[in-house]
C-alpha positions as CSV (number, residue, x, y, z in Angstrom):
1,X,-31.7,3.7,-22.2
2,X,-28.8,3.3,-19.9
3,X,-26.9,0.0,-19.7
4,X,-27.1,-1.9,-16.4
5,X,-24.3,-2.7,-14.4
6,X,-22.4,-5.7,-14.7
7,X,-22.1,-8.4,-11.7
8,X,-18.9,-10.0,-11.0
9,X,-18.3,-12.5,-8.2
10,X,-15.0,-12.8,-6.2
11,X,-13.6,-14.5,-3.2
12,X,-10.9,-12.3,-1.4
13,X,-9.3,-12.7,1.8
14,X,-11.8,-12.2,4.5
15,X,-9.4,-9.7,6.3
16,X,-9.1,-7.6,3.4
17,X,-13.0,-7.1,2.6
18,X,-13.0,-3.5,4.0
19,X,-9.7,-2.6,2.2
20,X,-11.1,-3.5,-1.1
21,X,-14.3,-1.6,-0.4
22,X,-12.2,1.4,0.4
23,X,-9.9,1.2,-2.6
24,X,-13.2,0.9,-5.0
25,X,-14.8,3.8,-3.2
26,X,-12.0,6.0,-4.2
27,X,-12.6,5.4,-7.7
28,X,-16.1,7.0,-7.5
29,X,-18.9,5.6,-9.7
30,X,-16.5,2.8,-11.1
31,X,-17.9,0.0,-8.9
32,X,-20.0,-0.9,-6.0
33,X,-19.2,-3.8,-3.8
34,X,-21.3,-5.8,-1.6
35,X,-20.3,-8.7,0.7
36,X,-22.2,-11.7,0.3
37,X,-20.3,-14.0,2.8
38,X,-18.0,-12.1,5.0
39,X,-16.6,-15.2,6.8
40,X,-15.5,-16.7,3.5
41,X,-14.6,-13.5,1.6
42,X,-17.4,-13.8,-1.1
43,X,-18.0,-10.3,-2.6
44,X,-20.0,-9.1,-5.6
45,X,-19.0,-6.0,-7.7
46,X,-21.4,-4.1,-9.4
47,X,-19.4,-2.6,-12.3
48,X,-20.6,0.6,-13.9
49,X,-21.3,0.3,-17.9
50,X,-18.0,1.3,-19.5
51,X,-15.9,0.7,-16.6
52,X,-15.0,-3.0,-16.8
53,X,-11.2,-2.5,-18.2
54,X,-10.9,-0.1,-15.2
55,X,-11.9,-2.4,-12.6
56,X,-9.8,-5.2,-14.3
57,X,-6.8,-2.9,-13.9
58,X,-7.6,-2.1,-10.2
59,X,-8.0,-5.9,-9.3
60,X,-5.0,-6.8,-11.3
61,X,-2.8,-4.2,-9.5
62,X,-4.1,-5.5,-6.0
63,X,-3.5,-9.1,-6.8
64,X,-0.1,-8.5,-5.5
65,X,-1.3,-7.4,-2.2
66,X,-4.3,-9.6,-1.6
67,X,-5.8,-12.8,-2.6
68,X,-8.7,-12.0,-5.5
69,X,-10.2,-14.8,-7.2
70,X,-13.4,-15.3,-9.5
71,X,-16.0,-17.0,-8.0
72,X,-17.3,-18.9,-10.9
73,X,-19.6,-21.2,-8.7
74,X,-21.5,-18.1,-7.5
75,X,-21.6,-16.5,-10.7
76,X,-23.6,-19.6,-12.2
77,X,-25.9,-19.8,-9.5
78,X,-26.6,-15.9,-9.8
79,X,-26.7,-14.8,-6.2
């Protein structure tokens, strides 16, 4: 039975939502991003099983270019 994807919630610079989505799409099958609140930059990443470290590396590299922070409150609320 395949594992389920992992949800990760982030707040990013709202002007960079499309940029992050574009970057993630370049890594086919690693993660899918959904925008929860475009005005405030809240997004959720559905990370494919086994791709967690790769997503961590991608986001770590991007932190030098755009604001990316974990949205702990959204994660606890399970949106």
